Structure formats: structure tokens, C-alpha cells
N, CA and C atoms of all chains as a GROMACS GRO file, in nm:
protein
  597
    1MET      N    1  -0.955   1.525   0.839
    1MET     CA    2  -1.018   1.459   0.937
    1MET      C    3  -1.117   1.550   1.016
    2GLU      N    4  -1.090   1.652   1.061
    2GLU     CA    5  -1.183   1.728   1.140
    2GLU      C    6  -1.320   1.745   1.056
    3GLU      N    7  -1.293   1.789   0.934
    3GLU     CA    8  -1.410   1.803   0.846
    3GLU      C    9  -1.504   1.718   0.821
    4TYR      N   10  -1.447   1.604   0.830
    4TYR     CA   11  -1.534   1.460   0.841
    4TYR      C   12  -1.565   1.403   0.971
    5ASP      N   13  -1.579   1.479   1.057
    5ASP     CA   14  -1.589   1.434   1.198
    5ASP      C   15  -1.660   1.320   1.225
    6GLY      N   16  -1.566   1.215   1.278
    6GLY     CA   17  -1.638   1.081   1.274
    6GLY      C   18  -1.684   1.002   1.174
    7ARG      N   19  -1.673   1.044   1.055
    7ARG     CA   20  -1.706   0.974   0.942
    7ARG      C   21  -1.584   0.912   0.857
    8ILE      N   22  -1.459   0.941   0.925
    8ILE     CA   23  -1.341   0.865   0.849
    8ILE      C   24  -1.253   0.796   0.939
    9ARG      N   25  -1.232   0.700   0.894
    9ARG     CA   26  -1.108   0.623   0.976
    9ARG      C   27  -0.968   0.647   0.899
   10LEU      N   28  -0.864   0.658   0.941
   10LEU     CA   29  -0.745   0.678   0.868
   10LEU      C   30  -0.641   0.562   0.928
   11VAL      N   31  -0.569   0.473   0.834
   11VAL     CA   32  -0.500   0.367   0.876
   11VAL      C   33  -0.366   0.418   0.788
   12PHE      N   34  -0.252   0.416   0.878
   12PHE     CA   35  -0.139   0.441   0.819
   12PHE      C   36  -0.084   0.312   0.775
   13LYS      N   37   0.010   0.277   0.654
   13LYS     CA   38   0.060   0.140   0.662
   13LYS      C   39   0.198   0.215   0.602
   14ASP      N   40   0.289   0.135   0.665
   14ASP     CA   41   0.436   0.156   0.623
   14ASP      C   42   0.475   0.114   0.461
   15ARG      N   43   0.520   0.193   0.392
   15ARG     CA   44   0.566   0.179   0.243
   15ARG      C   45   0.680   0.227   0.234
   16PRO      N   46   0.791   0.214   0.307
   16PRO     CA   47   0.954   0.256   0.271
   16PRO      C   48   0.978   0.220   0.160
   17LEU      N   49   1.047   0.319   0.077
   17LEU     CA   50   1.093   0.275  -0.061
   17LEU      C   51   1.232   0.204  -0.031
   18ALA      N   52   1.273   0.141  -0.117
   18ALA     CA   53   1.406   0.081  -0.135
   18ALA      C   54   1.528   0.176  -0.152
   19MET      N   55   1.498   0.280  -0.220
   19MET     CA   56   1.587   0.371  -0.267
   19MET      C   57   1.623   0.459  -0.172
   20HIS      N   58   1.506   0.471  -0.070
   20HIS     CA   59   1.535   0.568   0.049
   20HIS      C   60   1.605   0.488   0.168
   21THR      N   61   1.729   0.493   0.201
   21THR     CA   62   1.801   0.392   0.280
   21THR      C   63   1.756   0.418   0.412
   22LEU      N   64   1.704   0.563   0.454
   22LEU     CA   65   1.713   0.597   0.594
   22LEU      C   66   1.548   0.579   0.623
   23ALA      N   67   1.486   0.551   0.542
   23ALA     CA   68   1.318   0.513   0.566
   23ALA      C   69   1.299   0.409   0.682
   24ARG      N   70   1.364   0.284   0.620
   24ARG     CA   71   1.319   0.160   0.716
   24ARG      C   72   1.340   0.196   0.863
   25PRO      N   73   1.440   0.246   0.901
   25PRO     CA   74   1.449   0.266   1.064
   25PRO      C   75   1.367   0.361   1.118
   26ALA      N   76   1.333   0.469   1.015
   26ALA     CA   77   1.220   0.588   1.080
   26ALA      C   78   1.101   0.495   1.090
   27HIS      N   79   1.072   0.428   0.994
   27HIS     CA   80   0.924   0.338   1.019
   27HIS      C   81   0.932   0.270   1.135
   28GLU      N   82   1.042   0.201   1.164
   28GLU     CA   83   1.054   0.104   1.268
   28GLU      C   84   1.041   0.194   1.404
   29ALA      N   85   1.097   0.300   1.402
   29ALA     CA   86   1.106   0.385   1.503
   29ALA      C   87   0.955   0.445   1.549
   30ALA      N   88   0.886   0.453   1.461
   30ALA     CA   89   0.747   0.520   1.448
   30ALA      C   90   0.670   0.414   1.517
   31ARG      N   91   0.699   0.304   1.490
   31ARG     CA   92   0.627   0.164   1.545
   31ARG      C   93   0.680   0.162   1.717
   32CYS      N   94   0.777   0.189   1.721
   32CYS     CA   95   0.861   0.174   1.867
   32CYS      C   96   0.759   0.306   1.960
   33ALA      N   97   0.760   0.407   1.897
   33ALA     CA   98   0.672   0.524   1.947
   33ALA      C   99   0.518   0.493   1.977
   34GLY      N  100   0.480   0.418   1.876
   34GLY     CA  101   0.339   0.361   1.872
   34GLY      C  102   0.319   0.263   1.980
   35ALA      N  103   0.405   0.177   2.022
   35ALA     CA  104   0.404   0.085   2.121
   35ALA      C  105   0.387   0.156   2.270
   36ALA      N  106   0.445   0.280   2.272
   36ALA     CA  107   0.438   0.344   2.395
   36ALA      C  108   0.342   0.446   2.391
   37GLY      N  109   0.256   0.432   2.296
   37GLY     CA  110   0.109   0.505   2.272
   37GLY      C  111   0.157   0.654   2.205
   38LYS      N  112   0.238   0.693   2.129
   38LYS     CA  113   0.280   0.802   2.090
   38LYS      C  114   0.302   0.795   1.912
   39TYR      N  115   0.233   0.717   1.878
   39TYR     CA  116   0.271   0.706   1.720
   39TYR      C  117   0.250   0.836   1.634
   40TRP      N  118   0.118   0.879   1.664
   40TRP     CA  119   0.085   0.981   1.580
   40TRP      C  120   0.182   1.141   1.589
   41ALA      N  121   0.224   1.149   1.753
   41ALA     CA  122   0.301   1.250   1.751
   41ALA      C  123   0.433   1.225   1.687
   42TYR      N  124   0.498   1.109   1.698
   42TYR     CA  125   0.630   1.073   1.638
   42TYR      C  126   0.603   1.070   1.472
   43HIS      N  127   0.510   1.028   1.433
   43HIS     CA  128   0.468   1.061   1.275
   43HIS      C  129   0.504   1.178   1.230
   44ASP      N  130   0.413   1.279   1.310
   44ASP     CA  131   0.430   1.419   1.261
   44ASP      C  132   0.566   1.474   1.269
   45LYS      N  133   0.620   1.439   1.384
   45LYS     CA  134   0.782   1.494   1.393
   45LYS      C  135   0.864   1.417   1.289
   46LEU      N  136   0.852   1.290   1.230
   46LEU     CA  137   0.910   1.246   1.113
   46LEU      C  138   0.881   1.324   0.980
   47PHE      N  139   0.773   1.353   0.946
   47PHE     CA  140   0.738   1.428   0.829
   47PHE      C  141   0.773   1.549   0.833
   48ALA      N  142   0.783   1.622   0.936
   48ALA     CA  143   0.834   1.769   0.972
   48ALA      C  144   0.985   1.744   0.959
   49ALA      N  145   1.064   1.653   0.985
   49ALA     CA  146   1.222   1.651   0.997
   49ALA      C  147   1.267   1.584   0.863
   50GLN      N  148   1.195   1.522   0.781
   50GLN     CA  149   1.258   1.460   0.684
   50GLN      C  150   1.336   1.538   0.603
   51PRO      N  151   1.452   1.473   0.554
   51PRO     CA  152   1.493   1.329   0.562
   51PRO      C  153   1.591   1.300   0.675
   52ARG      N  154   1.600   1.374   0.792
   52ARG     CA  155   1.693   1.362   0.911
   52ARG      C  156   1.659   1.245   0.974
   53PHE      N  157   1.703   1.119   0.952
   53PHE     CA  158   1.671   0.992   1.009
   53PHE      C  159   1.802   0.910   1.049
   54ARG      N  160   1.890   0.957   1.084
   54ARG     CA  161   1.984   0.883   1.149
   54ARG      C  162   1.950   0.874   1.267
   55ARG      N  163   2.029   0.753   1.332
   55ARG     CA  164   1.993   0.686   1.488
   55ARG      C  165   1.972   0.812   1.570
   56GLY      N  166   2.075   0.897   1.588
   56GLY     CA  167   2.060   1.016   1.669
   56GLY      C  168   1.955   1.112   1.653
   57ASP      N  169   1.912   1.122   1.537
   57ASP     CA  170   1.788   1.193   1.505
   57ASP      C  171   1.678   1.112   1.572
   58LEU      N  172   1.652   1.022   1.551
   58LEU     CA  173   1.528   0.946   1.597
   58LEU      C  174   1.518   0.920   1.738
   59LEU      N  175   1.652   0.924   1.805
   59LEU     CA  176   1.635   0.928   1.947
   59LEU      C  177   1.593   1.042   1.994
   60ALA      N  178   1.654   1.129   1.916
   60ALA     CA  179   1.622   1.293   1.989
   60ALA      C  180   1.472   1.323   1.954
   61TYR      N  181   1.417   1.295   1.859
   61TYR     CA  182   1.253   1.292   1.826
   61TYR      C  183   1.190   1.217   1.956
   62ALA      N  184   1.245   1.103   1.959
   62ALA     CA  185   1.163   1.043   2.085
   62ALA      C  186   1.181   1.124   2.210
   63SER      N  187   1.274   1.163   2.229
   63SER     CA  188   1.277   1.264   2.369
   63SER      C  189   1.204   1.384   2.381
   64GLU      N  190   1.189   1.439   2.241
   64GLU     CA  191   1.096   1.542   2.234
   64GLU      C  192   0.973   1.534   2.256
   65ILE      N  193   0.919   1.419   2.221
   65ILE     CA  194   0.795   1.397   2.252
   65ILE      C  195   0.749   1.321   2.394
   66GLY      N  196   0.866   1.312   2.461
   66GLY     CA  197   0.834   1.266   2.584
   66GLY      C  198   0.851   1.117   2.624
   67LEU      N  199   0.888   1.042   2.510
   67LEU     CA  200   0.941   0.891   2.540
   67LEU      C  201   1.036   0.858   2.618
   68ASP      N  202   1.042   0.738   2.672
   68ASP     CA  203   1.160   0.712   2.768
   68ASP      C  204   1.258   0.669   2.676
   69ALA      N  205   1.364   0.734   2.665
   69ALA     CA  206   1.480   0.729   2.588
   69ALA      C  207   1.539   0.601   2.581
   70ASP      N  208   1.583   0.540   2.699
   70ASP     CA  209   1.636   0.412   2.683
   70ASP      C  210   1.542   0.288   2.644
   71ALA      N  211   1.418   0.291   2.661
   71ALA     CA  212   1.322   0.195   2.623
   71ALA      C  213   1.328   0.187   2.486
   72PHE      N  214   1.328   0.318   2.426
   72PHE     CA  215   1.284   0.346   2.268
   72PHE      C  216   1.395   0.319   2.201
   73ALA      N  217   1.556   0.356   2.269
   73ALA     CA  218   1.659   0.305   2.215
   73ALA      C  219   1.668   0.181   2.175
   74ARG      N  220   1.626   0.077   2.303
   74ARG     CA  221   1.638  -0.050   2.310
   74ARG      C  222   1.542  -0.124   2.175
   75CYS      N  223   1.411  -0.058   2.189
   75CYS     CA  224   1.334  -0.108   2.071
   75CYS      C  225   1.366  -0.061   1.953
   76LEU      N  226   1.445   0.035   1.907
   76LEU     CA  227   1.479   0.067   1.786
   76LEU      C  228   1.599  -0.020   1.762
   77ASP      N  229   1.711  -0.053   1.852
   77ASP     CA  230   1.833  -0.115   1.847
   77ASP      C  231   1.813  -0.281   1.807
   78GLU      N  232   1.708  -0.310   1.886
   78GLU     CA  233   1.671  -0.445   1.879
   78GLU      C  234   1.551  -0.480   1.740
   79ARG      N  235   1.549  -0.384   1.665
   79ARG     CA  236   1.446  -0.371   1.558
   79ARG      C  237   1.322  -0.481   1.575
   80ARG      N  238   1.278  -0.436   1.687
   80ARG     CA  239   1.155  -0.512   1.743
   80ARG      C  240   1.024  -0.524   1.639
   81PHE      N  241   1.020  -0.401   1.572
   81PHE     CA  242   0.909  -0.406   1.464
   81PHE      C  243   0.951  -0.414   1.305
   82LYS      N  244   1.071  -0.459   1.306
   82LYS     CA  245   1.131  -0.511   1.155
   82LYS      C  246   1.009  -0.609   1.084
   83ALA      N  247   0.969  -0.699   1.128
   83ALA     CA  248   0.886  -0.789   1.064
   83ALA      C  249   0.762  -0.724   1.036
   84ASP      N  250   0.690  -0.624   1.146
   84ASP     CA  251   0.552  -0.562   1.112
   84ASP      C  252   0.578  -0.461   0.978
   85VAL      N  253   0.712  -0.384   0.967
   85VAL     CA  254   0.731  -0.322   0.880
   85VAL      C  255   0.728  -0.384   0.736
   86GLU      N  256   0.803  -0.504   0.751
   86GLU     CA  257   0.823  -0.594   0.649
   86GLU      C  258   0.668  -0.630   0.574
   87ARG      N  259   0.583  -0.666   0.698
   87ARG     CA  260   0.447  -0.732   0.650
   87ARG      C  261   0.372  -0.616   0.529
   88ASP      N  262   0.387  -0.479   0.604
   88ASP     CA  263   0.336  -0.370   0.527
   88ASP      C  264   0.376  -0.367   0.365
   89VAL      N  265   0.501  -0.382   0.386
   89VAL     CA  266   0.567  -0.351   0.255
   89VAL      C  267   0.524  -0.496   0.164
   90GLU      N  268   0.494  -0.607   0.226
   90GLU     CA  269   0.459  -0.710   0.134
   90GLU      C  270   0.316  -0.686   0.085
   91GLU      N  271   0.222  -0.641   0.173
   91GLU     CA  272   0.104  -0.597   0.145
   91GLU      C  273   0.061  -0.512   0.049
   92ALA      N  274   0.162  -0.416   0.023
   92ALA     CA  275   0.174  -0.294  -0.045
   92ALA      C  276   0.204  -0.376  -0.177
   93GLN      N  277   0.310  -0.438  -0.200
   93GLN     CA  278   0.379  -0.505  -0.302
   93GLN      C  279   0.245  -0.572  -0.384
   94ALA      N  280   0.156  -0.668  -0.305
   94ALA     CA  281   0.066  -0.743  -0.356
   94ALA      C  282  -0.031  -0.678  -0.395
   95LEU      N  283  -0.052  -0.532  -0.371
   95LEU     CA  284  -0.128  -0.464  -0.437
   95LEU      C  285  -0.094  -0.386  -0.548
   96GLY      N  286   0.013  -0.394  -0.569
   96GLY     CA  287   0.104  -0.323  -0.665
   96GLY      C  288   0.113  -0.173  -0.639
   97ILE      N  289   0.133  -0.152  -0.502
   97ILE     CA  290   0.186  -0.020  -0.486
   97ILE      C  291   0.327   0.013  -0.459
   98ASN      N  292   0.354   0.060  -0.533
   98ASN     CA  293   0.503   0.085  -0.570
   98ASN      C  294   0.546   0.251  -0.566
   99SER      N  295   0.446   0.330  -0.540
   99SER     CA  296   0.482   0.483  -0.523
   99SER      C  297   0.403   0.526  -0.413
  100THR      N  298   0.473   0.639  -0.348
  100THR     CA  299   0.402   0.688  -0.226
  100THR      C  300   0.371   0.838  -0.248
  101PRO      N  301   0.272   0.890  -0.190
  101PRO     CA  302   0.179   0.826  -0.124
  101PRO      C  303   0.084   0.774  -0.205
  102THR      N  304   0.038   0.654  -0.151
  102THR     CA  305  -0.095   0.575  -0.242
  102THR      C  306  -0.217   0.569  -0.122
  103PHE      N  307  -0.331   0.602  -0.171
  103PHE     CA  308  -0.440   0.600  -0.068
  103PHE      C  309  -0.545   0.504  -0.131
  104LEU      N  310  -0.589   0.408  -0.048
  104LEU     CA  311  -0.743   0.349  -0.073
  104LEU      C  312  -0.828   0.399  -0.002
  105ILE      N  313  -0.945   0.472  -0.059
  105ILE     CA  314  -1.047   0.538  -0.012
  105ILE      C  315  -1.156   0.444  -0.025
  106ASN      N  316  -1.188   0.363   0.071
  106ASN     CA  317  -1.299   0.230   0.060
  106ASN      C  318  -1.262   0.178  -0.066
  107GLY      N  319  -1.134   0.142  -0.072
  107GLY     CA  320  -1.084   0.047  -0.178
  107GLY      C  321  -1.028   0.124  -0.307
  108GLN      N  322  -1.087   0.234  -0.332
  108GLN     CA  323  -1.053   0.322  -0.460
  108GLN      C  324  -0.911   0.384  -0.440
  109ARG      N  325  -0.859   0.363  -0.526
  109ARG     CA  326  -0.705   0.398  -0.526
  109ARG      C  327  -0.692   0.563  -0.578
  110VAL      N  328  -0.608   0.625  -0.483
  110VAL     CA  329  -0.572   0.759  -0.532
  110VAL      C  330  -0.415   0.763  -0.512
  111ILE      N  331  -0.331   0.786  -0.615
  111ILE     CA  332  -0.213   0.776  -0.615
  111ILE      C  333  -0.139   0.934  -0.604
  112GLY      N  334  -0.061   0.938  -0.541
  112GLY     CA  335   0.028   1.083  -0.524
  112GLY      C  336  -0.054   1.177  -0.439
  113ALA      N  337   0.021   1.264  -0.425
  113ALA     CA  338  -0.023   1.389  -0.339
  113ALA      C  339  -0.119   1.470  -0.430
  114THR      N  340  -0.241   1.428  -0.431
  114THR     CA  341  -0.359   1.487  -0.508
  114THR      C  342  -0.386   1.617  -0.461
  115SER      N  343  -0.475   1.693  -0.509
  115SER     CA  344  -0.521   1.822  -0.468
  115SER      C  345  -0.658   1.787  -0.360
  116LEU      N  346  -0.661   1.896  -0.279
  116LEU     CA  347  -0.745   1.863  -0.168
  116LEU      C  348  -0.868   1.857  -0.207
  117GLU      N  349  -0.923   1.906  -0.318
  117GLU     CA  350  -1.048   1.914  -0.375
  117GLU      C  351  -1.064   1.789  -0.446
  118GLU      N  352  -0.976   1.727  -0.521
  118GLU     CA  353  -0.986   1.588  -0.577
  118GLU      C  354  -1.024   1.473  -0.467
  119PHE      N  355  -0.944   1.490  -0.342
  119PHE     CA  356  -0.956   1.414  -0.243
  119PHE      C  357  -1.097   1.411  -0.170
  120ARG      N  358  -1.133   1.522  -0.180
  120ARG     CA  359  -1.280   1.555  -0.095
  120ARG      C  360  -1.371   1.511  -0.172
  121ALA      N  361  -1.344   1.503  -0.315
  121ALA     CA  362  -1.459   1.419  -0.419
  121ALA      C  363  -1.457   1.313  -0.419
  122VAL      N  364  -1.356   1.221  -0.396
  122VAL     CA  365  -1.355   1.075  -0.373
  122VAL      C  366  -1.413   1.022  -0.232
  123ILE      N  367  -1.393   1.121  -0.154
  123ILE     CA  368  -1.433   1.078   0.000
  123ILE      C  369  -1.591   1.101   0.026
  124ASP      N  370  -1.638   1.229  -0.052
  124ASP     CA  371  -1.783   1.258  -0.066
  124ASP      C  372  -1.861   1.150  -0.140
  125LYS      N  373  -1.797   1.096  -0.256
  125LYS     CA  374  -1.849   0.976  -0.326
  125LYS      C  375  -1.848   0.869  -0.260
  126ALA      N  376  -1.746   0.825  -0.165
  126ALA     CA  377  -1.740   0.709  -0.102
  126ALA      C  378  -1.869   0.728   0.016
  127LEU      N  379  -1.886   0.843   0.085
  127LEU     CA  380  -1.986   0.883   0.167
  127LEU      C  381  -2.113   0.857   0.129
  128GLN      N  382  -2.143   0.888  -0.012
  128GLN     CA  383  -2.278   0.884  -0.060
  128GLN      C  384  -2.324   0.742  -0.092
  129GLU      N  385  -2.191   0.676  -0.144
  129GLU     CA  386  -2.230   0.536  -0.183
  129GLU      C  387  -2.273   0.419  -0.049
  130ARG      N  388  -2.232   0.496   0.078
  130ARG     CA  389  -2.242   0.406   0.185
  130ARG      C  390  -2.378   0.455   0.250
  131ARG      N  391  -2.465   0.562   0.192
  131ARG     CA  392  -2.576   0.568   0.242
  131ARG      C  393  -2.672   0.522   0.211
  132MET      N  394   1.036  -2.372  -5.438
  132MET     CA  395   0.892  -2.372  -5.501
  132MET      C  396   0.834  -2.507  -5.476
  133LYS      N  397   0.908  -2.621  -5.463
  133LYS     CA  398   0.831  -2.761  -5.429
  133LYS      C  399   0.754  -2.728  -5.301
  134GLY      N  400   0.806  -2.666  -5.208
  134GLY     CA  401   0.735  -2.665  -5.072
  134GLY      C  402   0.624  -2.553  -5.077
  135LEU      N  403   0.649  -2.436  -5.149
  135LEU     CA  404   0.494  -2.380  -5.174
  135LEU      C  405   0.394  -2.432  -5.251
  136SER      N  406   0.417  -2.503  -5.352
  136SER     CA  407   0.304  -2.582  -5.428
  136SER      C  408   0.255  -2.675  -5.322
  137ARG      N  409   0.313  -2.714  -5.236
  137ARG     CA  410   0.265  -2.833  -5.131
  137ARG      C  411   0.164  -2.740  -5.021
  138VAL      N  412   0.220  -2.617  -4.998
  138VAL     CA  413   0.126  -2.519  -4.914
  138VAL      C  414  -0.008  -2.512  -4.965
  139ALA      N  415  -0.001  -2.464  -5.108
  139ALA     CA  416  -0.109  -2.435  -5.171
  139ALA      C  417  -0.218  -2.550  -5.194
  140ASP      N  418  -0.154  -2.655  -5.190
  140ASP     CA  419  -0.224  -2.800  -5.232
  140ASP      C  420  -0.302  -2.812  -5.132
  141ARG      N  421  -0.289  -2.751  -4.959
  141ARG     CA  422  -0.329  -2.811  -4.848
  141ARG      C  423  -0.487  -2.774  -4.862
  142SER      N  424  -0.569  -2.851  -4.808
  142SER     CA  425  -0.715  -2.823  -4.805
  142SER      C  426  -0.735  -2.718  -4.702
  143PRO      N  427  -0.823  -2.582  -4.735
  143PRO     CA  428  -0.856  -2.500  -4.634
  143PRO      C  429  -0.915  -2.544  -4.522
  144ARG      N  430  -0.958  -2.655  -4.513
  144ARG     CA  431  -0.987  -2.707  -4.365
  144ARG      C  432  -0.891  -2.714  -4.286
  145VAL      N  433  -0.764  -2.724  -4.324
  145VAL     CA  434  -0.633  -2.731  -4.243
  145VAL      C  435  -0.630  -2.619  -4.162
  146TYR      N  436  -0.647  -2.502  -4.255
  146TYR     CA  437  -0.630  -2.342  -4.206
  146TYR      C  438  -0.762  -2.338  -4.079
  147TYR      N  439  -0.872  -2.367  -4.141
  147TYR     CA  440  -0.973  -2.345  -4.050
  147TYR      C  441  -0.925  -2.405  -3.898
  148SER      N  442  -0.936  -2.522  -3.913
  148SER     CA  443  -0.902  -2.612  -3.779
  148SER      C  444  -0.776  -2.537  -3.712
  149SER      N  445  -0.655  -2.497  -3.788
  149SER     CA  446  -0.553  -2.408  -3.686
  149SER      C  447  -0.613  -2.303  -3.632
  150ILE      N  448  -0.669  -2.260  -3.703
  150ILE     CA  449  -0.721  -2.086  -3.653
  150ILE      C  450  -0.841  -2.143  -3.521
  151GLY      N  451  -0.900  -2.251  -3.536
  151GLY     CA  452  -0.989  -2.298  -3.446
  151GLY      C  453  -0.924  -2.318  -3.310
  152ALA      N  454  -0.816  -2.408  -3.335
  152ALA     CA  455  -0.735  -2.453  -3.214
  152ALA      C  456  -0.657  -2.307  -3.156
  153LEU      N  457  -0.642  -2.220  -3.228
  153LEU     CA  458  -0.565  -2.113  -3.172
  153LEU      C  459  -0.677  -2.047  -3.098
  154PHE      N  460  -0.780  -2.018  -3.144
  154PHE     CA  461  -0.905  -1.937  -3.081
  154PHE      C  462  -0.913  -2.035  -2.936
  155ALA      N  463  -0.948  -2.166  -2.940
  155ALA     CA  464  -0.978  -2.239  -2.831
  155ALA      C  465  -0.837  -2.214  -2.737
  156LEU      N  466  -0.746  -2.210  -2.784
  156LEU     CA  467  -0.602  -2.177  -2.684
  156LEU      C  468  -0.634  -2.036  -2.610
  157LEU      N  469  -0.659  -1.935  -2.677
  157LEU     CA  470  -0.654  -1.813  -2.632
  157LEU      C  471  -0.803  -1.804  -2.530
  158LEU      N  472  -0.918  -1.872  -2.563
  158LEU     CA  473  -1.014  -1.870  -2.494
  158LEU      C  474  -0.988  -1.952  -2.350
  159ALA      N  475  -0.920  -2.046  -2.355
  159ALA     CA  476  -0.885  -2.129  -2.244
  159ALA      C  477  -0.776  -2.031  -2.144
  160LEU      N  478  -0.704  -1.946  -2.214
  160LEU     CA  479  -0.606  -1.867  -2.139
  160LEU      C  480  -0.686  -1.779  -2.073
  161VAL      N  481  -0.809  -1.720  -2.133
  161VAL     CA  482  -0.886  -1.604  -2.085
  161VAL      C  483  -0.967  -1.654  -1.944
  162VAL      N  484  -0.992  -1.775  -1.974
  162VAL     CA  485  -1.096  -1.847  -1.876
  162VAL      C  486  -0.998  -1.872  -1.737
  163VAL      N  487  -0.877  -1.935  -1.775
  163VAL     CA  488  -0.792  -1.977  -1.650
  163VAL      C  489  -0.740  -1.819  -1.588
  164ALA      N  490  -0.726  -1.718  -1.661
  164ALA     CA  491  -0.666  -1.589  -1.628
  164ALA      C  492  -0.754  -1.520  -1.530
  165TRP      N  493  -0.896  -1.490  -1.609
  165TRP     CA  494  -1.010  -1.418  -1.550
  165TRP      C  495  -1.045  -1.456  -1.396
  166PRO      N  496  -1.042  -1.539  -1.350
  166PRO     CA  497  -1.075  -1.590  -1.181
  166PRO      C  498  -0.957  -1.531  -1.101
  167THR      N  499  -0.837  -1.562  -1.175
  167THR     CA  500  -0.721  -1.516  -1.084
  167THR      C  501  -0.713  -1.358  -1.059
  168ARG      N  502  -0.764  -1.266  -1.159
  168ARG     CA  503  -0.750  -1.152  -1.140
  168ARG      C  504  -0.874  -1.102  -1.055
  169VAL      N  505  -0.996  -1.156  -1.077
  169VAL     CA  506  -1.101  -1.120  -0.982
  169VAL      C  507  -1.105  -1.143  -0.842
  170VAL      N  508  -1.055  -1.263  -0.821
  170VAL     CA  509  -1.035  -1.331  -0.663
  170VAL      C  510  -0.912  -1.289  -0.616
  171ALA      N  511  -0.814  -1.239  -0.662
  171ALA     CA  512  -0.688  -1.215  -0.630
  171ALA      C  513  -0.706  -1.069  -0.519
  172GLN      N  514  -0.702  -1.100  -0.371
  172GLN     CA  515  -0.727  -1.003  -0.300
  172GLN      C  516  -0.622  -1.017  -0.170
  173VAL      N  517  -0.597  -0.885  -0.099
  173VAL     CA  518  -0.492  -0.889  -0.022
  173VAL      C  519  -0.556  -0.846   0.089
  174GLU      N  520  -0.564  -0.942   0.224
  174GLU     CA  521  -0.603  -0.904   0.348
  174GLU      C  522  -0.511  -0.798   0.414
  175LEU      N  523  -0.550  -0.667   0.435
  175LEU     CA  524  -0.471  -0.597   0.514
  175LEU      C  525  -0.487  -0.603   0.645
  176THR      N  526  -0.379  -0.588   0.723
  176THR     CA  527  -0.364  -0.614   0.867
  176THR      C  528  -0.310  -0.455   0.886
  177TRP      N  529  -0.364  -0.415   1.015
  177TRP     CA  530  -0.314  -0.282   1.073
  177TRP      C  531  -0.280  -0.281   1.234
  178SER      N  532  -0.201  -0.196   1.287
  178SER     CA  533  -0.158  -0.178   1.422
  178SER      C  534  -0.273  -0.072   1.475
  179PRO      N  535  -0.339  -0.122   1.602
  179PRO     CA  536  -0.447  -0.009   1.630
  179PRO      C  537  -0.364   0.144   1.677
  180SER      N  538  -0.255   0.107   1.695
  180SER     CA  539  -0.171   0.244   1.713
  180SER      C  540  -0.193   0.346   1.591
  181MET      N  541  -0.176   0.276   1.483
  181MET     CA  542  -0.164   0.335   1.356
  181MET      C  543  -0.303   0.375   1.291
  182VAL      N  544  -0.405   0.391   1.363
  182VAL     CA  545  -0.527   0.393   1.317
  182VAL      C  546  -0.585   0.532   1.391
  183LYS      N  547  -0.665   0.647   1.320
  183LYS     CA  548  -0.710   0.726   1.373
  183LYS      C  549  -0.874   0.734   1.325
  184GLY      N  550  -0.975   0.777   1.405
  184GLY     CA  551  -1.070   0.774   1.388
  184GLY      C  552  -1.166   0.643   1.433
  185PRO      N  553  -1.307   0.668   1.434
  185PRO     CA  554  -1.382   0.560   1.477
  185PRO      C  555  -1.399   0.417   1.424
  186PRO      N  556  -1.404   0.306   1.445
  186PRO     CA  557  -1.391   0.181   1.380
  186PRO      C  558  -1.526   0.154   1.300
  187GLY      N  559  -1.630   0.221   1.333
  187GLY     CA  560  -1.752   0.217   1.242
  187GLY      C  561  -1.768   0.336   1.132
  188ALA      N  562  -1.651   0.413   1.103
  188ALA     CA  563  -1.672   0.519   1.009
  188ALA      C  564  -1.697   0.464   0.876
  189PRO      N  565  -1.797   0.520   0.814
  189PRO     CA  566  -1.833   0.476   0.647
  189PRO      C  567  -1.711   0.491   0.577
  190VAL      N  568  -1.618   0.573   0.597
  190VAL     CA  569  -1.508   0.573   0.475
  190VAL      C  570  -1.384   0.543   0.576
  191THR      N  571  -1.310   0.457   0.520
  191THR     CA  572  -1.168   0.410   0.581
  191THR      C  573  -1.072   0.454   0.463
  192ILE      N  574  -0.960   0.540   0.495
  192ILE     CA  575  -0.852   0.558   0.415
  192ILE      C  576  -0.736   0.484   0.454
  193VAL      N  577  -0.669   0.419   0.358
  193VAL     CA  578  -0.576   0.361   0.403
  193VAL      C  579  -0.443   0.424   0.320
  194GLU      N  580  -0.353   0.490   0.402
  194GLU     CA  581  -0.234   0.543   0.361
  194GLU      C  582  -0.128   0.476   0.336
  195PHE      N  583  -0.066   0.442   0.210
  195PHE     CA  584   0.065   0.369   0.220
  195PHE      C  585   0.153   0.484   0.183
  196SER      N  586   0.259   0.508   0.304
  196SER     CA  587   0.356   0.622   0.269
  196SER      C  588   0.475   0.586   0.321
  197ASP      N  589   0.568   0.673   0.272
  197ASP     CA  590   0.724   0.655   0.304
  197ASP      C  591   0.745   0.782   0.396
  198TYR      N  592   0.825   0.771   0.509
  198TYR     CA  593   0.855   0.880   0.600
  198TYR      C  594   0.971   0.970   0.495
  199GLN      N  595   1.065   0.894   0.421
  199GLN     CA  596   1.143   0.977   0.378
  199GLN      C  597   1.135   1.069   0.265
   0.00000   0.00000   0.00000
């Protein structure tokens, strides 16, 4: 992102896979953090901590980044963002996206954790096409 | 043997029209399926809190990912 300063917008979409039973609460928890203005800090916590996503873990990560513990727990327990996560999953399925990570770079699909060089090449091509 | 001789007696025109009908059916299927493939689009939605970078950026990367 820093390398392409101001020329890239990154959108994160939830695609918890069905086989990952602890993923869905984690995605919902991240959105709770997002509602409190700390989506990306929590996102980074989750990737660093995977796959420790039990309720107690999710609450602990929230406290570590300074979120209000009670408000966060309520959001998580009420499953306030269940429908939003589900909408992302439905959009992914409609696009035939069944493995993660999958990237759409100006619509061009890149599947899997590809090399930085390959990723850069797709981005550079997309930038050239927009000139 | 009786049945075979009946097939052999059939006019070649019968075969041509069968092939023609099959071709027309395949063509119809392609015509019906083609616009669906081209038009099918998914309108993506996203939460502003899950976006990094300026809205006017020339490149948008949408990442579908799983935390686990």
C-alpha cells in the first residue's frame, strides 16, 4: 500500500469458509471493532493470532487494542453483524469465489497467496490501463 | 434384420433434417446461455470501515479472505 501511495484502495470482504468453524465469530468480531473505529487494528490482531478465535480470545484482542470491553461483548453476543458477514459470503459465492484469499484487482481475479512480484505486475498493469 | 432394412430404406433427407434440428437446438442453447454469462454481474457492497486508501484511487483491490 505504501509503495503505491494514494493509487490503491483496498477493500476487505469477509469470506469465512464453512470448514473453519471459528472463523465466522472472528469476522463478526472484526466488524464490531470496525463499528468502534478500529477495524484494521483488530484485523491485524486476528491474522497474528489465528486460529485462536474462541469468545475469550476475541474479547481479549478487543481489550488489547483499547476497545470498550462491555460494548464489544454485547456486539459480539448479539451477533450484530451476522447479516453483513453473510452478505459478503453470498456475494463471494455469486462470483464463484470458494477459496481464500481471492483478490479482484480492478476486476481481475488473483487466487491464492501469490508472490509479491506477480501481485505487483497485476497492479502495474491495472495502473497502466487507467492512464 | 427387418428393422435394419427399414432404417436402410429411409431417405437421406430424414437424416439431414435430424442433424439440422440438432444444430438448431444447440444454436438456441448457445443464444440463450450467452447473454446470461455476459450480463451476470454481482454488485459488491462494502463497509467504509473495511476500506483503506482514497475513494478516487485508480486501482481497487477487493480481498475476499478468511481469518482462520
